[in-house]
C-alpha positions in Angstrom: 0.0 0.0 0.0 2.7 2.6 0.8 4.4 1.9 -2.6 1.1 2.4 -4.5 0.5 5.6 -2.6 4.0 6.9 -3.5 3.5 6.0 -7.1 0.2 7.9 -7.2 1.8 11.0 -5.7 4.7 10.8 -8.2 2.3 10.7 -11.1 0.4 13.7 -9.8 3.6 15.8 -9.3 5.5 14.6 -12.4 5.4 18.1 -13.9 6.4 19.8 -10.6 9.1 17.5 -9.2 12.0 19.6 -10.7 10.8 22.8 -9.1 12.4 24.5 -6.1 11.2 23.8 -2.6 9.3 27.1 -2.4 7.6 26.6 -5.8 6.7 23.0 -4.9 5.1 24.0 -1.6 3.1 26.8 -3.4 2.0 24.4 -6.2 0.9 21.9 -3.5 -1.1 24.5 -1.6 -2.9 25.8 -4.7 -3.7 22.3 -6.0 -5.2 21.3 -2.7 -7.2 24.4 -2.6 -8.6 23.7 -6.0 -9.4 20.1 -5.0 -11.2 21.1 -1.8 -13.1 23.9 -3.5 -14.4 21.5 -6.3 -15.3 18.7 -3.9 -17.1 21.1 -1.5 -19.1 22.5 -4.4 -20.1 19.0 -5.5 -21.1 17.9 -2.0 -23.2 21.0 -1.6 -25.0 20.4 -4.9 -25.7 16.8 -4.2 -27.0 17.7 -0.7 -29.3 20.4 -2.2 -30.5 17.9 -4.9 -31.8 15.6 -2.2 -29.0 13.0 -2.2 -28.7 11.2 1.1 -25.6 9.2 0.2 -22.6 9.7 -2.0 -23.1 9.2 -5.8 -21.1 6.0 -5.8 -23.1 4.5 -2.9 -26.4 5.6 -4.5 -25.6 3.9 -7.9 -24.2 0.8 -6.2 -27.3 0.3 -4.0 -29.7 0.9 -6.9 -27.8 -1.8 -8.9 -28.1 -4.2 -5.9 -31.8 -3.6 -5.7 -32.2 -4.7 -9.3 -30.4 -8.0 -8.5 -32.3 -8.8 -5.2 -35.5 -10.1 -6.9 -34.4 -13.7 -7.5 -33.3 -14.6 -4.0 -35.1 -16.8 -1.5 -34.7 -15.7 2.2 -34.9 -18.0 5.3 -35.0 -16.4 8.7 -33.1 -18.1 11.5 -34.0 -16.1 14.6 -36.8 -13.9 15.9 -34.6 -10.7 16.2 -33.9 -10.6 12.4 -30.2 -11.0 12.8 -29.3 -14.2 11.0 -30.6 -15.2 7.6 -29.9 -17.8 4.9 -30.4 -16.8 1.3 -30.6 -19.0 -1.7 -29.8 -17.6 -5.2 -32.1 -18.8 -7.9 -31.7 -20.5 -10.3 -28.1 -21.5 -9.3 -29.2 -22.6 -5.8 -26.1 -21.2 -4.2 -26.6 -20.7 -0.4 -25.1 -17.8 1.6 -25.4 -16.7 5.2 -26.1 -13.1 6.2 -25.5 -11.9 9.8 -26.7 -8.4 10.4 -25.4 -8.0 14.0 -21.8 -8.6 12.6 -22.5 -6.8 9.3 -21.3 -9.9 7.5 -22.3 -11.7 4.4 -20.6 -14.7 2.7 -20.6 -12.7 -0.5 -17.9 -10.4 1.2 -19.1 -7.2 -0.6 -21.0 -6.2 2.5 -17.7 -6.2 4.6 -15.5 -4.7 1.9 -17.7 -1.8 0.7 -19.7 -1.3 3.9 -22.7 -1.1 1.7 -25.7 -3.5 1.6 -25.2 -6.1 -1.1 -28.2 -7.6 -3.0 -28.4 -10.4 -0.4 -28.7 -7.9 2.5 -31.3 -5.9 0.6 -33.3 -9.1 -0.1 -33.3 -9.9 3.6 -34.4 -6.3 4.5 -37.2 -6.4 1.9 -38.4 -9.8 3.2 -38.6 -8.7 6.8 -39.6 -5.0 6.0 -36.3 -3.6 7.5 -34.7 -0.3 6.6 -31.5 -1.0 4.6 -30.2 2.5 5.1 -29.2 1.6 8.7 -26.6 -0.8 7.3 -24.9 1.9 5.2 -21.8 3.3 6.9 -21.6 7.0 7.7 -18.7 7.5 5.3 -21.1 7.5 2.4 -23.5 10.1 3.9 -23.5 13.5 2.4 -23.7 15.1 5.8 -20.4 13.5 6.7 -18.7 14.1 3.3 -19.5 17.9 3.6 -17.6 17.9 6.9 -14.4 16.8 5.2 -14.3 19.9 3.0 -15.5 22.4 5.5 -12.0 23.7 6.1 -11.2 26.6 3.8 -7.8 27.6 2.5 -6.5 31.2 3.1 -5.1 33.2 0.2 -1.3 33.5 0.5 -1.0 37.0 -0.9 2.3 38.7 -1.6 5.3 37.8 0.6 6.0 41.5 1.4 2.6 41.8 3.2 3.3 38.8 5.4 3.8 39.5 9.1 7.3 39.0 10.6 8.0 35.4 11.7 8.9 35.0 15.3 9.1 31.2 15.7 12.1 28.9 15.8 14.6 28.9 13.0 15.2 25.6 11.2 18.8 24.9 10.0 19.9 22.2 7.7 22.3 19.5 8.7 25.4 19.8 6.5 26.4 16.3 7.4 23.3 14.9 5.7 23.8 16.8 2.5 24.3 14.6 -0.5 27.6 14.8 -2.3 27.6 16.2 -5.7 30.5 14.0 -6.8 31.9 10.7 -5.7 30.3 8.0 -3.6 27.5 9.1 -1.3 28.3 9.1 2.4 26.8 6.2 4.4 24.3 7.2 7.1 23.8 3.7 8.5 24.5 3.1 12.2 27.6 0.9 12.6 27.5 -2.3 14.7 29.9 -5.1 15.6 29.8 -6.3 12.0 31.3 -3.0 10.8 34.3 -3.1 13.1 36.7 -2.2 10.3 34.8 1.0 9.6 34.6 2.1 13.3 37.1 4.8 14.5 39.9 3.7 16.9 41.6 0.3 17.4 39.7 -3.0 16.9 40.2 -4.3 20.5 37.7 -7.1 19.9 40.1 -9.0 17.6 43.3 -8.4 19.7 42.8 -11.7 21.6 45.6 -13.9 23.0 44.8 -16.6 20.6 43.6 -16.5 16.9 42.1 -20.0 16.7 38.7 -18.5 15.9 40.0 -16.2 13.1 40.7 -17.0 9.4 43.9 -16.4 7.5 42.3 -13.5 5.7 42.5 -11.4 8.9 45.7 -9.3 9.3 46.1 -10.5 12.9 45.8 -14.1 11.9 48.3 -13.5 9.1 50.6 -12.1 11.7 50.3 -15.3 13.8 50.9 -17.5 10.8 54.0 -15.4 10.0 55.6 -16.2 13.4 55.0 -19.9 12.9 51.8 -20.2 15.1 53.9 -19.8 18.2 51.5 -18.9 21.0 53.9 -16.8 23.1 55.1 -14.8 20.1 51.6 -14.3 18.9 50.6 -12.9 22.3 53.5 -10.5 22.2 52.6 -9.5 18.7 49.0 -8.8 19.7 50.1 -6.7 22.6 52.4 -4.6 20.4 49.6 -4.1 17.9 47.2 -3.1 20.7 49.7 -0.7 22.3 50.4 0.9 18.9 46.6 1.2 18.2 47.1 -0.1 14.7 43.8 -0.3 12.8 43.1 -3.9 11.8 41.8 -2.7 8.4 45.3 -1.4 7.6 47.2 -4.5 6.6 50.4 -2.6 5.9 50.6 -1.5 9.5 50.2 -5.0 10.8 52.7 -6.4 8.3 55.2 -3.8 9.5 54.7 -4.9 13.1 55.0 -8.5 12.0 58.3 -7.8 10.2 59.6 -6.1 13.3 58.7 -9.0 15.6 60.1 -11.6 13.2 63.4 -9.7 12.8 63.7 -9.5 16.6 63.0 -13.3 16.9 65.8 -14.0 14.3 
């Protein structure tokens, strides 16, 4: 759903995506004003014409009434809450539960409008089907959505002085114009080579758990897998704060220790 929403917004603003921030905000403001003005006028005209529900709901309910004539209804309780309907001539049986607003046809749950099975049950028991239409489709509720009015912006020279907080941009988050973009991901123990400072987690007394690809393990291999020499080498590397990602620095320490051994 978020992806579909983003794609819809992109298609609407395709002609304005290359504008500056100020022009984009102004275009958004005026487009929303035009939309709210048009929808408010349509809602007022429908209400004045005597529409109780939205045009979509009115057409859908009228179509369902036309399809409710060939349905046989069986009542299953005295409070008119559970019904079984049989579609003719197919003979398909469906269950309608008014108290749960549920029908096996599923359109009652999805659209929140009485399907032709629900209307058939209401006609059979002389019930008012309008009570099963959700308030979203009522014109009185739709008019409330567009009751908010936009204020003309006017010229910027006539605007009052702004006295609120000043918002400053973060230069560290600015995208580079050239080269590889700077990573903003939080580092964890898997990114120890990229972390500032020495990698103290790999300077252990024994490298049995590390592979030969690691500079520290290469250092231990260079001294012949001697445990005492390896411990000395690790202490020298830790004291010198040599970054484990810098293989040249480790190799230098390795060469120094090996020369001392010889």
